[in-house]
GUDREN-903588 format. One record per residue (C-alpha): residue in one letter; chain; x, y, z. Coordinates in Angstrom, 1 decimal, always signed. Layout:
N
<site><rest>A</rest><kette>A</kette><u>X</u><v>Y</v><w>Z</w></site>
...
REM end
This chain:
180
<site><rest>M</rest><kette>A</kette><u>-16.8</u><v>-54.4</v><w>+42.9</w></site>
<site><rest>I</rest><kette>A</kette><u>-18.0</u><v>-57.8</v><w>+41.8</w></site>
<site><rest>L</rest><kette>A</kette><u>-21.7</u><v>-57.1</v><w>+42.1</w></site>
<site><rest>A</rest><kette>A</kette><u>-21.5</u><v>-54.1</v><w>+39.8</w></site>
<site><rest>R</rest><kette>A</kette><u>-21.4</u><v>-56.5</v><w>+36.8</w></site>
<site><rest>F</rest><kette>A</kette><u>-24.9</u><v>-57.8</v><w>+37.8</w></site>
<site><rest>L</rest><kette>A</kette><u>-26.5</u><v>-54.4</v><w>+38.4</w></site>
<site><rest>P</rest><kette>A</kette><u>-28.3</u><v>-52.9</v><w>+35.4</w></site>
<site><rest>R</rest><kette>A</kette><u>-26.5</u><v>-49.9</v><w>+33.9</w></site>
<site><rest>S</rest><kette>A</kette><u>-28.6</u><v>-46.8</v><w>+33.6</w></site>
<site><rest>N</rest><kette>A</kette><u>-28.1</u><v>-46.8</v><w>+29.8</w></site>
<site><rest>E</rest><kette>A</kette><u>-29.7</u><v>-50.3</v><w>+29.7</w></site>
<site><rest>R</rest><kette>A</kette><u>-32.5</u><v>-49.1</v><w>+31.9</w></site>
<site><rest>T</rest><kette>A</kette><u>-33.1</u><v>-46.2</v><w>+29.6</w></site>
<site><rest>I</rest><kette>A</kette><u>-33.2</u><v>-48.4</v><w>+26.5</w></site>
<site><rest>R</rest><kette>A</kette><u>-35.6</u><v>-50.8</v><w>+28.3</w></site>
<site><rest>D</rest><kette>A</kette><u>-37.8</u><v>-47.9</v><w>+29.4</w></site>
<site><rest>L</rest><kette>A</kette><u>-37.8</u><v>-46.3</v><w>+25.9</w></site>
<site><rest>Y</rest><kette>A</kette><u>-38.7</u><v>-49.6</v><w>+24.2</w></site>
<site><rest>G</rest><kette>A</kette><u>-41.4</u><v>-50.3</v><w>+26.8</w></site>
<site><rest>T</rest><kette>A</kette><u>-42.9</u><v>-46.9</v><w>+26.1</w></site>
<site><rest>I</rest><kette>A</kette><u>-42.9</u><v>-47.6</v><w>+22.3</w></site>
<site><rest>V</rest><kette>A</kette><u>-44.6</u><v>-50.9</v><w>+22.8</w></site>
<site><rest>A</rest><kette>A</kette><u>-47.2</u><v>-49.6</v><w>+25.2</w></site>
<site><rest>Q</rest><kette>A</kette><u>-48.1</u><v>-46.7</v><w>+22.9</w></site>
<site><rest>A</rest><kette>A</kette><u>-48.3</u><v>-49.1</v><w>+19.9</w></site>
<site><rest>R</rest><kette>A</kette><u>-50.7</u><v>-51.3</v><w>+21.9</w></site>
<site><rest>A</rest><kette>A</kette><u>-53.1</u><v>-48.5</v><w>+22.7</w></site>
<site><rest>T</rest><kette>A</kette><u>-56.6</u><v>-49.9</v><w>+21.8</w></site>
<site><rest>E</rest><kette>A</kette><u>-57.6</u><v>-46.7</v><w>+20.0</w></site>
<site><rest>F</rest><kette>A</kette><u>-55.3</u><v>-47.7</v><w>+17.1</w></site>
<site><rest>Y</rest><kette>A</kette><u>-57.2</u><v>-50.9</v><w>+16.6</w></site>
<site><rest>A</rest><kette>A</kette><u>-60.7</u><v>-49.8</v><w>+17.6</w></site>
<site><rest>G</rest><kette>A</kette><u>-60.7</u><v>-46.2</v><w>+16.2</w></site>
<site><rest>Y</rest><kette>A</kette><u>-58.0</u><v>-46.1</v><w>+13.6</w></site>
<site><rest>G</rest><kette>A</kette><u>-58.8</u><v>-49.4</v><w>+12.0</w></site>
<site><rest>V</rest><kette>A</kette><u>-55.3</u><v>-50.9</v><w>+12.3</w></site>
<site><rest>P</rest><kette>A</kette><u>-55.6</u><v>-54.7</v><w>+12.0</w></site>
<site><rest>D</rest><kette>A</kette><u>-55.4</u><v>-56.2</v><w>+15.5</w></site>
<site><rest>T</rest><kette>A</kette><u>-53.0</u><v>-58.9</v><w>+14.4</w></site>
<site><rest>V</rest><kette>A</kette><u>-49.3</u><v>-59.7</v><w>+15.0</w></site>
<site><rest>Q</rest><kette>A</kette><u>-48.5</u><v>-57.8</v><w>+11.7</w></site>
<site><rest>G</rest><kette>A</kette><u>-50.6</u><v>-54.8</v><w>+12.8</w></site>
<site><rest>R</rest><kette>A</kette><u>-48.9</u><v>-54.6</v><w>+16.1</w></site>
<site><rest>F</rest><kette>A</kette><u>-45.5</u><v>-55.0</v><w>+14.4</w></site>
<site><rest>D</rest><kette>A</kette><u>-46.4</u><v>-52.1</v><w>+12.1</w></site>
<site><rest>L</rest><kette>A</kette><u>-47.3</u><v>-49.8</v><w>+14.9</w></site>
<site><rest>I</rest><kette>A</kette><u>-44.1</u><v>-50.6</v><w>+16.9</w></site>
<site><rest>V</rest><kette>A</kette><u>-42.1</u><v>-49.9</v><w>+13.7</w></site>
<site><rest>L</rest><kette>A</kette><u>-43.9</u><v>-46.6</v><w>+13.2</w></site>
<site><rest>H</rest><kette>A</kette><u>-43.2</u><v>-45.4</v><w>+16.7</w></site>
<site><rest>L</rest><kette>A</kette><u>-39.6</u><v>-46.7</v><w>+16.6</w></site>
<site><rest>V</rest><kette>A</kette><u>-39.0</u><v>-44.9</v><w>+13.3</w></site>
<site><rest>L</rest><kette>A</kette><u>-40.3</u><v>-41.6</v><w>+14.7</w></site>
<site><rest>L</rest><kette>A</kette><u>-38.2</u><v>-41.9</v><w>+17.8</w></site>
<site><rest>L</rest><kette>A</kette><u>-35.1</u><v>-43.0</v><w>+16.0</w></site>
<site><rest>D</rest><kette>A</kette><u>-35.5</u><v>-40.0</v><w>+13.6</w></site>
<site><rest>R</rest><kette>A</kette><u>-35.7</u><v>-37.7</v><w>+16.6</w></site>
<site><rest>L</rest><kette>A</kette><u>-32.7</u><v>-39.3</v><w>+18.4</w></site>
<site><rest>G</rest><kette>A</kette><u>-30.7</u><v>-39.0</v><w>+15.1</w></site>
<site><rest>Q</rest><kette>A</kette><u>-31.0</u><v>-35.3</v><w>+15.4</w></site>
<site><rest>T</rest><kette>A</kette><u>-29.2</u><v>-35.2</v><w>+18.7</w></site>
<site><rest>D</rest><kette>A</kette><u>-25.5</u><v>-35.5</v><w>+19.5</w></site>
<site><rest>G</rest><kette>A</kette><u>-23.6</u><v>-38.7</v><w>+19.5</w></site>
<site><rest>A</rest><kette>A</kette><u>-25.3</u><v>-39.9</v><w>+22.7</w></site>
<site><rest>G</rest><kette>A</kette><u>-28.7</u><v>-39.8</v><w>+21.0</w></site>
<site><rest>R</rest><kette>A</kette><u>-27.5</u><v>-41.8</v><w>+18.0</w></site>
<site><rest>N</rest><kette>A</kette><u>-25.9</u><v>-44.3</v><w>+20.4</w></site>
<site><rest>I</rest><kette>A</kette><u>-29.2</u><v>-44.7</v><w>+22.3</w></site>
<site><rest>G</rest><kette>A</kette><u>-31.0</u><v>-45.1</v><w>+19.0</w></site>
<site><rest>Q</rest><kette>A</kette><u>-28.7</u><v>-47.9</v><w>+17.9</w></site>
<site><rest>K</rest><kette>A</kette><u>-29.2</u><v>-49.7</v><w>+21.2</w></site>
<site><rest>L</rest><kette>A</kette><u>-33.0</u><v>-49.1</v><w>+21.0</w></site>
<site><rest>F</rest><kette>A</kette><u>-33.0</u><v>-50.8</v><w>+17.5</w></site>
<site><rest>D</rest><kette>A</kette><u>-31.0</u><v>-53.7</v><w>+19.0</w></site>
<site><rest>A</rest><kette>A</kette><u>-33.6</u><v>-54.1</v><w>+21.7</w></site>
<site><rest>F</rest><kette>A</kette><u>-36.3</u><v>-54.2</v><w>+19.1</w></site>
<site><rest>C</rest><kette>A</kette><u>-34.4</u><v>-56.9</v><w>+17.2</w></site>
<site><rest>R</rest><kette>A</kette><u>-33.9</u><v>-58.9</v><w>+20.5</w></site>
<site><rest>D</rest><kette>A</kette><u>-37.7</u><v>-58.6</v><w>+21.2</w></site>
<site><rest>L</rest><kette>A</kette><u>-38.6</u><v>-59.8</v><w>+17.7</w></site>
<site><rest>D</rest><kette>A</kette><u>-36.2</u><v>-62.8</v><w>+18.0</w></site>
<site><rest>A</rest><kette>A</kette><u>-37.7</u><v>-63.7</v><w>+21.4</w></site>
<site><rest>N</rest><kette>A</kette><u>-41.3</u><v>-63.4</v><w>+20.1</w></site>
<site><rest>L</rest><kette>A</kette><u>-40.5</u><v>-65.6</v><w>+17.1</w></site>
<site><rest>R</rest><kette>A</kette><u>-39.1</u><v>-68.3</v><w>+19.4</w></site>
<site><rest>E</rest><kette>A</kette><u>-42.1</u><v>-67.9</v><w>+21.7</w></site>
<site><rest>M</rest><kette>A</kette><u>-44.5</u><v>-68.4</v><w>+18.8</w></site>
<site><rest>G</rest><kette>A</kette><u>-42.7</u><v>-71.6</v><w>+18.0</w></site>
<site><rest>V</rest><kette>A</kette><u>-40.5</u><v>-70.6</v><w>+15.1</w></site>
<site><rest>G</rest><kette>A</kette><u>-37.6</u><v>-73.1</v><w>+15.0</w></site>
<site><rest>D</rest><kette>A</kette><u>-34.0</u><v>-72.1</v><w>+15.6</w></site>
<site><rest>L</rest><kette>A</kette><u>-33.1</u><v>-72.7</v><w>+11.9</w></site>
<site><rest>A</rest><kette>A</kette><u>-35.9</u><v>-70.5</v><w>+10.7</w></site>
<site><rest>V</rest><kette>A</kette><u>-35.4</u><v>-67.6</v><w>+13.0</w></site>
<site><rest>P</rest><kette>A</kette><u>-32.5</u><v>-66.0</v><w>+11.0</w></site>
<site><rest>K</rest><kette>A</kette><u>-34.6</u><v>-66.1</v><w>+7.8</w></site>
<site><rest>E</rest><kette>A</kette><u>-37.6</u><v>-64.5</v><w>+9.6</w></site>
<site><rest>M</rest><kette>A</kette><u>-35.4</u><v>-61.9</v><w>+11.2</w></site>
<site><rest>R</rest><kette>A</kette><u>-34.0</u><v>-61.0</v><w>+7.8</w></site>
<site><rest>R</rest><kette>A</kette><u>-37.6</u><v>-60.6</v><w>+6.5</w></site>
<site><rest>F</rest><kette>A</kette><u>-38.4</u><v>-58.3</v><w>+9.5</w></site>
<site><rest>A</rest><kette>A</kette><u>-35.3</u><v>-56.3</v><w>+9.0</w></site>
<site><rest>E</rest><kette>A</kette><u>-36.2</u><v>-55.7</v><w>+5.3</w></site>
<site><rest>A</rest><kette>A</kette><u>-39.7</u><v>-54.7</v><w>+6.4</w></site>
<site><rest>F</rest><kette>A</kette><u>-38.3</u><v>-52.3</v><w>+9.0</w></site>
<site><rest>Y</rest><kette>A</kette><u>-35.8</u><v>-50.6</v><w>+6.7</w></site>
<site><rest>G</rest><kette>A</kette><u>-38.4</u><v>-50.4</v><w>+3.8</w></site>
<site><rest>R</rest><kette>A</kette><u>-41.0</u><v>-48.8</v><w>+6.1</w></site>
<site><rest>Q</rest><kette>A</kette><u>-38.4</u><v>-46.5</v><w>+7.6</w></site>
<site><rest>A</rest><kette>A</kette><u>-37.3</u><v>-45.2</v><w>+4.2</w></site>
<site><rest>A</rest><kette>A</kette><u>-41.0</u><v>-44.8</v><w>+3.1</w></site>
<site><rest>Y</rest><kette>A</kette><u>-42.1</u><v>-43.0</v><w>+6.2</w></site>
<site><rest>L</rest><kette>A</kette><u>-39.2</u><v>-40.6</v><w>+6.5</w></site>
<site><rest>A</rest><kette>A</kette><u>-39.5</u><v>-39.7</v><w>+2.8</w></site>
<site><rest>A</rest><kette>A</kette><u>-43.2</u><v>-39.2</v><w>+3.2</w></site>
<site><rest>L</rest><kette>A</kette><u>-42.8</u><v>-37.1</v><w>+6.3</w></site>
<site><rest>A</rest><kette>A</kette><u>-40.4</u><v>-34.9</v><w>+4.4</w></site>
<site><rest>A</rest><kette>A</kette><u>-43.0</u><v>-34.3</v><w>+1.7</w></site>
<site><rest>A</rest><kette>A</kette><u>-45.0</u><v>-31.1</v><w>+1.6</w></site>
<site><rest>N</rest><kette>A</kette><u>-48.4</u><v>-32.8</v><w>+1.8</w></site>
<site><rest>D</rest><kette>A</kette><u>-49.9</u><v>-35.7</v><w>+3.8</w></site>
<site><rest>R</rest><kette>A</kette><u>-50.9</u><v>-37.7</v><w>+0.7</w></site>
<site><rest>E</rest><kette>A</kette><u>-47.5</u><v>-39.5</v><w>+0.5</w></site>
<site><rest>L</rest><kette>A</kette><u>-47.7</u><v>-40.5</v><w>+4.2</w></site>
<site><rest>E</rest><kette>A</kette><u>-51.3</u><v>-41.7</v><w>+3.8</w></site>
<site><rest>N</rest><kette>A</kette><u>-50.2</u><v>-43.8</v><w>+0.8</w></site>
<site><rest>A</rest><kette>A</kette><u>-47.3</u><v>-45.3</v><w>+2.7</w></site>
<site><rest>F</rest><kette>A</kette><u>-49.6</u><v>-46.2</v><w>+5.6</w></site>
<site><rest>A</rest><kette>A</kette><u>-52.2</u><v>-47.6</v><w>+3.1</w></site>
<site><rest>R</rest><kette>A</kette><u>-49.6</u><v>-49.9</v><w>+1.7</w></site>
<site><rest>N</rest><kette>A</kette><u>-47.7</u><v>-50.9</v><w>+4.8</w></site>
<site><rest>I</rest><kette>A</kette><u>-50.3</u><v>-50.9</v><w>+7.6</w></site>
<site><rest>F</rest><kette>A</kette><u>-53.7</u><v>-51.1</v><w>+6.0</w></site>
<site><rest>H</rest><kette>A</kette><u>-52.3</u><v>-53.3</v><w>+3.1</w></site>
<site><rest>D</rest><kette>A</kette><u>-54.3</u><v>-51.4</v><w>+0.5</w></site>
<site><rest>T</rest><kette>A</kette><u>-57.5</u><v>-53.0</v><w>+1.7</w></site>
<site><rest>G</rest><kette>A</kette><u>-59.4</u><v>-49.7</v><w>+1.9</w></site>
<site><rest>D</rest><kette>A</kette><u>-60.1</u><v>-50.5</v><w>+5.5</w></site>
<site><rest>G</rest><kette>A</kette><u>-59.1</u><v>-47.9</v><w>+8.1</w></site>
<site><rest>P</rest><kette>A</kette><u>-58.4</u><v>-44.2</v><w>+7.7</w></site>
<site><rest>P</rest><kette>A</kette><u>-54.7</u><v>-43.7</v><w>+6.8</w></site>
<site><rest>A</rest><kette>A</kette><u>-55.4</u><v>-39.9</v><w>+6.9</w></site>
<site><rest>R</rest><kette>A</kette><u>-56.0</u><v>-40.1</v><w>+10.7</w></site>
<site><rest>L</rest><kette>A</kette><u>-52.8</u><v>-42.1</v><w>+11.2</w></site>
<site><rest>A</rest><kette>A</kette><u>-50.9</u><v>-39.7</v><w>+9.1</w></site>
<site><rest>R</rest><kette>A</kette><u>-52.1</u><v>-36.8</v><w>+11.3</w></site>
<site><rest>Y</rest><kette>A</kette><u>-51.1</u><v>-38.8</v><w>+14.4</w></site>
<site><rest>A</rest><kette>A</kette><u>-47.6</u><v>-39.5</v><w>+13.0</w></site>
<site><rest>R</rest><kette>A</kette><u>-47.1</u><v>-35.8</v><w>+12.3</w></site>
<site><rest>A</rest><kette>A</kette><u>-48.3</u><v>-34.9</v><w>+15.8</w></site>
<site><rest>V</rest><kette>A</kette><u>-45.9</u><v>-37.4</v><w>+17.3</w></site>
<site><rest>R</rest><kette>A</kette><u>-43.1</u><v>-36.0</v><w>+15.2</w></site>
<site><rest>R</rest><kette>A</kette><u>-43.9</u><v>-32.4</v><w>+16.4</w></site>
<site><rest>Q</rest><kette>A</kette><u>-44.2</u><v>-33.5</v><w>+20.0</w></site>
<site><rest>L</rest><kette>A</kette><u>-40.9</u><v>-35.4</v><w>+19.9</w></site>
<site><rest>A</rest><kette>A</kette><u>-39.2</u><v>-32.4</v><w>+18.3</w></site>
<site><rest>A</rest><kette>A</kette><u>-40.5</u><v>-30.2</v><w>+21.1</w></site>
<site><rest>Q</rest><kette>A</kette><u>-39.3</u><v>-32.4</v><w>+23.9</w></site>
<site><rest>D</rest><kette>A</kette><u>-36.0</u><v>-31.6</v><w>+25.5</w></site>
<site><rest>E</rest><kette>A</kette><u>-33.1</u><v>-33.8</v><w>+24.3</w></site>
<site><rest>S</rest><kette>A</kette><u>-31.9</u><v>-34.6</v><w>+27.8</w></site>
<site><rest>A</rest><kette>A</kette><u>-35.4</u><v>-35.7</v><w>+28.7</w></site>
<site><rest>L</rest><kette>A</kette><u>-35.4</u><v>-38.1</v><w>+25.7</w></site>
<site><rest>L</rest><kette>A</kette><u>-32.1</u><v>-39.5</v><w>+26.8</w></site>
<site><rest>R</rest><kette>A</kette><u>-33.5</u><v>-40.1</v><w>+30.2</w></site>
<site><rest>S</rest><kette>A</kette><u>-36.5</u><v>-42.0</v><w>+28.6</w></site>
<site><rest>E</rest><kette>A</kette><u>-39.0</u><v>-39.3</v><w>+29.6</w></site>
<site><rest>I</rest><kette>A</kette><u>-40.8</u><v>-39.5</v><w>+26.3</w></site>
<site><rest>V</rest><kette>A</kette><u>-44.4</u><v>-38.3</v><w>+25.9</w></site>
<site><rest>Y</rest><kette>A</kette><u>-46.6</u><v>-39.4</v><w>+23.0</w></site>
<site><rest>P</rest><kette>A</kette><u>-49.8</u><v>-37.6</v><w>+22.1</w></site>
<site><rest>S</rest><kette>A</kette><u>-52.9</u><v>-39.6</v><w>+22.9</w></site>
<site><rest>P</rest><kette>A</kette><u>-54.3</u><v>-41.4</v><w>+19.9</w></site>
<site><rest>E</rest><kette>A</kette><u>-57.7</u><v>-40.3</v><w>+21.0</w></site>
<site><rest>S</rest><kette>A</kette><u>-56.8</u><v>-36.7</v><w>+20.7</w></site>
<site><rest>I</rest><kette>A</kette><u>-56.4</u><v>-36.9</v><w>+16.9</w></site>
<site><rest>A</rest><kette>A</kette><u>-59.8</u><v>-36.1</v><w>+15.4</w></site>
<site><rest>H</rest><kette>A</kette><u>-61.6</u><v>-38.1</v><w>+12.7</w></site>
<site><rest>E</rest><kette>A</kette><u>-62.2</u><v>-36.1</v><w>+9.6</w></site>
REM end
């Protein structure tokens, strides 16, 4: 059928829905108003990366289908970054350099967050957030964000694998994480 080429495949819809859920969660106003995350392009990037890292980690624990979805999700993230750079007026010749910079930032944060999540205490995760999200300004409570990240990780682990692969992902409400 000729029209089948123009119909979105369910896998593409799943990726779009998963990425949309990540972006929507990262844009929750509580992160900027209550957590002290800078409400800037960089702050929004950092929260998208955090949510993407947590979901990719969960998808990596599934069978081959989950890892495949994870790769496509990362590709969607890269396409979104590229489109946003162009929308902000970055020229065609500068986009690859900026994309390389964003890729280095992503992989650095991913390594730091996953290592910190594997640590026995929250201090390493708080330090990673202080460096990467709060930029060691002393502003914002990295401890609350660390508790949120651990809550996300627990909630994703508890979610059924098939539901994740259908993009039925549920994040905890940022408001539900108490101040200490």
